[in-house]
C-alpha positions as CSV (number, residue, x, y, z in Angstrom):
1,M,-16.9,2.4,3.8
2,K,-14.4,0.1,5.2
3,E,-14.3,-0.2,9.2
4,H,-11.4,-0.2,10.7
5,N,-10.6,-0.8,14.3
6,K,-7.4,-0.5,16.4
7,H,-5.6,-4.2,15.6
8,D,-6.2,-3.2,11.6
9,P,-2.7,-2.2,10.5
10,L,-4.2,0.3,8.3
11,H,-6.3,2.0,11.2
12,G,-4.8,5.7,11.2
13,V,-2.6,5.5,8.4
14,T,-3.5,7.9,5.6
15,L,-3.0,6.5,2.0
16,E,-0.1,8.7,1.5
17,S,2.1,7.6,4.0
18,I,1.3,4.3,2.9
19,L,2.5,5.5,-0.8
20,N,5.7,7.4,0.7
21,Q,6.8,4.0,3.0
22,L,6.1,1.9,-0.1
23,V,8.0,4.2,-2.4
24,G,10.8,4.6,0.2
25,H,10.9,0.7,0.5
26,Y,10.6,-0.3,-3.2
27,G,11.2,2.6,-5.2
28,W,8.8,3.5,-8.4
29,E,10.2,0.9,-10.3
30,G,10.0,-2.0,-7.6
31,L,6.2,-0.9,-6.9
32,A,5.3,-0.9,-10.7
33,S,6.9,-4.2,-11.0
34,R,4.4,-5.4,-8.0
35,I,2.0,-3.5,-8.8
36,N,1.1,-3.3,-12.6
37,I,-0.7,0.4,-12.8
38,N,0.6,3.4,-15.0
39,C,0.9,6.1,-12.2
40,F,3.6,4.1,-11.2
41,K,5.6,3.7,-14.4
42,S,5.0,6.7,-16.6
43,D,6.6,9.7,-15.1
44,P,5.6,8.7,-11.3
45,S,4.9,11.3,-8.5
46,V,3.1,11.0,-5.4
47,K,0.7,13.8,-6.0
48,S,-0.6,11.6,-9.5
49,S,-0.5,8.6,-7.8
50,L,-2.9,9.4,-4.9
51,K,-5.0,11.2,-7.3
52,F,-5.6,8.1,-9.2
53,L,-5.7,5.5,-6.4
54,R,-8.1,7.6,-4.3
55,R,-10.6,7.3,-7.6
56,T,-9.8,3.7,-8.4
57,P,-10.8,1.2,-5.5
58,W,-9.6,-2.2,-7.1
59,A,-6.2,0.0,-7.3
60,R,-6.3,1.4,-3.8
61,T,-7.0,-2.0,-2.3
62,K,-3.6,-3.7,-4.2
63,V,-1.9,-0.9,-2.4
64,E,-3.3,-1.3,0.9
65,E,-2.4,-5.5,0.4
66,L,1.1,-4.9,-0.8
67,F,1.5,-2.3,2.5
68,V,-0.2,-4.9,4.8
69,G,2.0,-7.5,3.3
70,T,5.3,-5.8,3.4
71,F,5.2,-4.0,6.8
72,H,2.9,-6.1,8.8
73,S,3.1,-9.8,7.8
74,A,6.4,-10.4,10.2
75,S,4.3,-9.6,13.2
76,K,1.5,-12.0,12.6
77,P,1.6,-15.0,14.6
78,T,2.1,-18.1,13.1
79,P,-0.7,-21.0,13.7
80,W,2.2,-23.1,15.8
81,G,2.5,-19.9,18.2
82,K,6.2,-18.9,16.8
């Protein structure tokens, strides 16, 4: 199991919350265009997507990476300190 610490942007954030934020930001079509999985394309719902993502580690990883890249990349310091 993946260890999280207080500096991890996923620490304390549920998969359902991640999914809801991504859907709110991109919509289902935008999410499906960024992550090519059927649960985002064919009659999408949070419930069915959560069921799939909880059973499919590679898909969950892609969703988590998109979440971090979308909502937390701006807060990362650059190598030159700006």
